[in-house]
C-alpha positions in Angstrom: 66.3 -16.9 -31.9 65.0 -13.6 -33.0 62.8 -15.2 -35.7 61.4 -17.7 -33.1 60.8 -14.8 -30.6 59.0 -12.8 -33.2 56.8 -15.7 -34.1 56.1 -16.3 -30.4 55.2 -12.7 -30.1 53.0 -12.9 -33.1 51.3 -16.0 -31.7 50.6 -14.4 -28.4 49.3 -11.2 -30.1 46.9 -13.4 -32.2 45.8 -15.2 -29.1 45.0 -12.0 -27.3 43.1 -10.7 -30.3 41.1 -13.9 -30.5 40.3 -13.7 -26.8 39.3 -10.1 -27.1 37.0 -11.0 -30.1 35.2 -13.7 -28.1 31.8 -12.7 -26.8 31.5 -11.9 -23.0 30.1 -14.5 -20.8 26.3 -14.3 -21.0 24.6 -13.7 -17.7 21.3 -15.2 -16.7 18.8 -12.4 -17.1 15.8 -12.0 -14.7 13.0 -9.5 -15.3 11.1 -8.6 -12.2 8.1 -6.2 -12.1 7.1 -4.6 -8.8 4.1 -2.5 -8.1 4.6 1.1 -7.0 3.7 1.3 -3.4 5.7 4.4 -2.6 8.8 6.2 -3.8 10.8 3.7 -1.7 9.6 0.6 -3.5 12.0 0.6 -6.4 15.1 1.2 -4.2 14.1 -1.6 -1.8 13.9 -4.2 -4.7 17.0 -2.8 -6.4 19.0 -3.2 -3.2 17.8 -6.8 -2.9 18.9 -7.4 -6.6 22.4 -5.8 -5.9 23.0 -8.1 -2.9 21.9 -11.2 -4.9 24.0 -10.2 -8.0 27.1 -9.7 -5.7 26.6 -13.3 -4.4 25.7 -14.6 -7.9 27.8 -12.7 -10.5 26.4 -14.9 -13.2 22.9 -13.3 -12.8 21.7 -9.9 -13.8 18.3 -8.6 -12.5 16.2 -5.9 -14.0 13.7 -4.4 -11.6 10.8 -2.4 -13.2 8.5 -0.3 -11.0 4.9 -0.1 -12.5 2.0 1.8 -11.1 -0.9 -0.1 -9.7 -3.4 1.5 -12.0 -1.4 0.1 -15.0 -0.1 -3.1 -13.6 -2.9 -5.6 -14.6 -3.1 -4.3 -18.2 0.7 -4.2 -18.4 1.0 -7.8 -17.4 -1.9 -8.8 -19.8 -0.1 -7.1 -22.6 3.3 -8.8 -21.8 1.7 -12.2 -21.4 -0.1 -11.8 -24.8 3.1 -10.7 -26.4 5.3 -13.5 -25.0 7.3 -11.1 -22.9 6.0 -11.7 -19.4 8.5 -11.1 -16.6 10.0 -13.9 -14.6 8.5 -12.6 -11.4 5.9 -9.9 -10.6 4.0 -8.5 -7.7 0.3 -9.0 -8.3 -2.9 -8.4 -6.3 -3.5 -11.6 -4.5 -7.2 -11.6 -5.8 -6.0 -12.0 -9.4 -4.5 -15.5 -8.7 -7.5 -17.5 -9.8 -7.5 -16.0 -13.3 -3.7 -16.6 -13.6 -4.1 -20.2 -12.4 -7.0 -21.0 -14.7 -5.1 -19.6 -17.7 -2.0 -21.7 -16.8 0.2 -18.6 -16.2 1.2 -19.0 -12.6 3.9 -21.6 -11.6 3.0 -23.7 -8.6 5.5 -23.2 -5.9 5.1 -26.3 -3.7 8.1 -28.1 -5.5 10.4 -25.2 -4.6 9.2 -24.5 -1.0 11.1 -26.2 1.7 9.4 -26.7 5.1 11.8 -24.4 6.9 11.1 -21.7 4.3 7.4 -22.0 4.6 7.5 -21.9 8.4 8.9 -18.4 8.3 5.5 -17.0 7.1 2.3 -16.4 9.0 0.4 -19.4 7.7 -2.9 -17.7 7.3 -1.3 -15.3 4.8 -0.4 -18.1 2.5 -4.0 -19.3 2.1 -5.3 -16.5 -0.2 -2.6 -17.6 -2.8 -3.5 -21.3 -2.5 -5.8 -22.7 -5.2 -7.0 -26.4 -5.1 -4.4 -27.2 -2.5 -1.4 -25.8 -4.5 0.6 -22.7 -3.4 1.0 -20.2 -6.2 1.8 -16.9 -4.4 4.0 -15.7 -1.6 2.6 -12.7 0.3 4.7 -9.6 0.0 2.6 -7.6 2.4 -0.5 -7.7 4.6 -2.7 -4.9 5.7 -6.0 -4.1 7.3 -7.8 -0.8 7.2 -8.6 1.7 10.1 -10.1 5.1 10.7 -7.6 7.9 10.8 -8.8 11.1 12.4 -7.3 14.6 12.9 -7.2 15.2 16.6 -6.8 18.9 16.3 -9.8 19.3 14.0 -11.9 17.0 16.2 -10.9 19.0 19.3 -11.7 22.3 17.6 -15.1 20.9 16.5 -15.9 19.6 20.0 -15.5 15.9 19.2 -14.1 14.2 22.2 -13.3 10.7 20.9 -13.1 8.8 17.7 -16.4 7.8 16.1 -17.4 4.2 16.8 -20.4 4.0 14.4 -21.2 5.5 11.0 -23.8 7.8 12.7 -21.2 9.1 15.0 -18.8 9.6 12.1 -21.4 11.6 10.2 -22.1 13.8 13.3 -18.4 14.4 13.8 -18.0 15.3 10.2 -20.9 17.9 10.4 -19.1 19.5 13.4 -15.8 19.6 11.5 -17.5 21.2 8.6 -18.9 23.9 10.9 -15.8 24.6 12.8 -12.9 23.4 10.6 -12.1 26.5 8.6 -12.8 24.9 5.3 -11.7 21.4 6.2 -13.8 18.4 5.1 -15.3 15.9 7.5 -14.6 12.7 5.8 -12.7 11.7 2.7 -14.5 9.4 0.3 -12.6 7.6 -2.5 -14.5 7.4 -5.8 -11.8 6.8 -8.4 -9.4 4.1 -9.6 -8.3 1.1 -7.6 -10.1 0.2 -4.4 -13.1 2.5 -5.1 -15.3 -0.6 -4.3 -13.2 -1.5 -1.3 -13.9 1.9 0.3 -17.6 1.2 0.0 -17.3 -2.3 1.5 -16.6 -0.9 4.9 -20.2 0.3 5.5 -21.6 -2.4 3.3 -20.2 -5.2 5.5 -21.0 -3.4 8.7 -24.7 -3.2 7.6 -24.6 -7.0 7.1 -23.9 -7.2 3.3 -22.0 -10.0 1.5 -20.2 -9.5 -1.8 -21.4 -13.0 -2.9 -24.2 -14.8 -1.2 -25.6 -18.2 -2.3 -23.7 -17.9 -5.6 -25.1 -14.5 -6.5 -24.0 -10.9 -6.1 -25.1 -9.3 -2.8 -24.3 -5.7 -3.7 -27.9 -4.8 -4.6 -29.1 -6.0 -1.2 -30.7 -3.6 1.4 -27.3 -3.4 3.0 -25.7 -2.3 -0.3 -28.3 0.5 -0.8 -27.9 1.6 2.8 -24.1 1.8 2.5 -24.3 3.7 -0.8 -26.9 6.1 0.5 -24.8 6.7 3.5 -21.8 7.9 1.4 -24.1 9.9 -0.9 -25.5 11.7 2.1 -22.0 12.8 3.0 -21.4 14.1 -0.5 -24.8 15.9 -0.7 -24.2 17.6 2.6 -20.7 18.8 1.7 -19.2 16.6 4.4 -16.8 15.0 2.0 -14.2 16.6 -0.3 -15.8 17.9 -3.5 -16.2 15.5 -6.4 -15.3 12.1 -4.9 -15.3 10.5 -8.3 -12.3 12.6 -9.1 -10.4 11.5 -6.0 -8.2 8.3 -5.8 -6.7 6.9 -2.7 -3.6 9.1 -2.9 -5.7 12.2 -3.3 -7.7 11.8 -0.1 -4.6 10.8 1.8 -2.8 13.9 0.7 -5.8 16.0 1.9 -5.4 14.3 5.3 -1.6 14.9 5.4 -2.4 18.6 4.7 -4.7 18.7 7.7 -7.8 19.3 5.5 -9.7 16.2 6.4 -11.3 15.3 9.7 -11.1 11.6 8.9 -10.5 8.9 6.3 -10.1 5.1 6.1 -6.6 3.9 5.1 -4.1 1.3 5.7 -0.9 1.1 7.8 1.3 2.6 5.1 -0.2 6.0 5.7 1.6 6.1 9.1 4.9 6.1 7.5 3.9 8.8 4.9 2.7 11.0 7.7 6.0 10.6 9.6 8.0 11.7 6.7 5.7 14.2 4.9 3.7 15.7 7.7 5.4 15.0 11.1 3.6 17.6 12.9 0.1 16.3 12.1 -1.7 15.4 15.3 -3.7 12.3 14.4 -5.2 9.1 15.9 -6.0 5.7 14.7 -9.2 3.9 15.6 -11.1 0.8 14.6 -13.5 0.9 11.8 -16.9 2.5 12.5 -19.6 -0.3 12.9 -23.3 -0.6 12.4 -24.9 -4.1 12.9 -21.3 -5.5 12.6 -17.8 -4.2 12.8 -15.6 -5.4 10.0 -12.6 -4.2 8.1 -11.0 -5.0 4.8 -8.1 -7.4 4.8 -5.7 -7.1 2.0 -2.5 -8.7 0.7 -0.4 -8.4 -2.4 1.9 -11.2 -3.5 4.8 -12.4 -5.5 4.1 -14.7 -8.5 6.6 -16.8 -10.5 5.5 -17.1 -14.2 5.3 -20.5 -15.7 6.7 -19.0 -18.9 9.9 -18.0 -17.2 12.9 -19.6 -18.9 14.9 -19.3 -15.7 12.5 -20.6 -13.0 15.2 -22.1 -10.8 17.2 -18.9 -10.7 14.1 -16.8 -10.3 13.0 -18.9 -7.4 16.4 -18.5 -5.8 16.1 -14.7 -6.1 12.6 -14.9 -4.5 14.0 -17.0 -1.6 17.4 -15.4 -1.0 16.6 -11.9 -2.2 13.1 -10.8 -2.0 12.3 -12.8 1.2 15.6 -12.3 2.9 15.2 -10.9 6.4 17.1 -7.8 5.3 14.8 -7.1 2.3 11.7 -7.8 4.3 12.6 -5.4 7.1 13.6 -2.7 4.6 10.2 -3.2 2.8 8.1 -3.3 5.8 9.7 -0.4 7.6 9.7 1.9 4.5 6.2 1.0 3.3 4.4 0.7 6.6 2.6 -2.6 5.9 2.1 -5.5 8.3 4.9 -8.0 8.3 4.4 -11.4 6.5 7.4 -13.1 8.1 7.4 -14.0 11.8 11.0 -13.1 12.2 10.2 -9.4 11.3 8.5 -8.9 14.6 11.8 -9.6 16.3 13.0 -6.2 15.2 12.4 -3.7 18.0 11.2 -1.0 15.5 8.2 -3.2 14.7 7.7 -4.9 18.0 7.4 -1.6 19.8 5.2 0.1 17.3 1.9 0.6 19.0 0.1 2.0 15.9 1.2 -1.0 13.9 -0.2 -3.3 16.4 -3.5 -1.5 16.2 -3.8 -2.8 12.6 -2.6 -6.2 13.4 -5.2 -6.5 16.1 -7.9 -6.0 13.5 -6.9 -9.1 11.4 -9.5 -11.3 13.2 -12.3 -9.1 12.0 -10.9 -8.6 8.5 -12.8 -9.6 5.3 -10.8 -10.6 2.2 -11.8 -10.4 -1.5 -13.6 -13.6 -2.5 -11.6 -16.1 -4.6 -13.5 -16.0 -7.8 -12.9 -15.8 -11.5 -13.3 -12.5 -13.3 -13.0 -10.7 -10.1 -11.7 -7.5 -11.8 -14.8 -7.4 -14.0 -16.9 -7.6 -10.8 -14.9 -4.7 -9.3 -15.4 -2.7 -12.5 -19.2 -3.2 -12.4 -19.4 -2.3 -8.8 -17.2 0.8 -9.2 -19.2 2.0 -12.2 -22.4 1.7 -10.2 -21.0 3.6 -7.2 -19.7 6.4 -9.4 -23.2 6.8 -11.0 -24.6 7.1 -7.4 -22.1 9.5 -6.2 -22.6 11.7 -9.2 -26.4 11.6 -8.8 -26.9 9.9 -12.2 -28.9 7.0 -10.7 -30.3 6.1 -7.4 -28.6 3.4 -5.3 -31.2 0.7 -5.7 -31.3 1.1 -9.5 -27.5 1.3 -10.0 -26.6 -1.5 -7.6 -29.4 -3.7 -8.9 -28.2 -3.4 -12.4 -24.6 -4.1 -11.4 -25.7 -7.1 -9.4 -27.4 -8.6 -12.4 -24.3 -7.9 -14.5 -22.1 -9.6 -11.9 -24.4 -12.6 -11.7 -23.7 -13.3 -15.3 -20.0 -13.1 -14.6 -19.9 -15.5 -11.7 -22.5 -17.9 -13.0 -20.9 -21.4 -13.7 -19.6 -21.6 -17.2 
């Protein structure tokens, strides 16, 4: 009996050692890259990942936060190296390049009608190429004029400017009475430098592309560039706009050092948390011959190279686009909702300032869907920087950039 018992114990011990030596169950790994919208972004997506992992213990999700200025190059490097993520946030306007290079996974085979019906349909259109849906919008935004009510009152400006001439006049008064405050913030560095110039460009009647050619060298383009240059030369903007990115001029505004700037709905949330005593207003974009604003969206893309596309899609559907995650994202980042159900939440439905941005969607212009868009942006930005620095006049710089862009957008 003792011998048998000892053998049994030895057998049990050996079995236990064998089990301990066995490799742990391998979980499905997902790599998700998100763009850095604010200091809340990573937490929002990590919370979504934790909820999904709790419901799906066989999945492990790595969320990585990458700055917008580095995102496109980072993705290009990962794609070239065979280490692309399963899912990533991208600027919607990049979609054509990803589709043409067979990088984006078509989503129509995954999307069920009831899921699609949750979105505002017009926000799905920018991510649709040749009738196929490649992107899901993560946010929508328009741009508006933020103005400092206290600085305007001190300067004797009674209402928000409705035209660019009125904005310049208001900026002159702020400079004279604002104790060192600047009249109007101009972005001249990094992402959306071109966008910041499109506001007057469009309002003067310009088109980014017209009849298959670049329109930036048109009279409207020259007029818009000269308008901003006149602000710079008169000291109505902050010094050295080519050294100021979007965050820089937003910081000046939050500090009470700018009479006005153009920004999106996210700035409302930043002001509420960082400068709650700032007395400001939001108005529609200044106009000229037209009144237009920029409409922007960023999106989630599923990579065709993902080895776990079904699980990745499941995380997109159940995690990223769950009502809970969407509300956390929209409320913390301050963008416009992309799902209809989000507006059922009283915190959004009763937000008058958010409605001001939503009301401008009908006059919003979006980036044209065209190949090599980022090279077009780079050429436009370089020309604008030369103008702002006084290195070239507007007609010469924009004309040369338009010729360069024509070569980019010409049929291959």
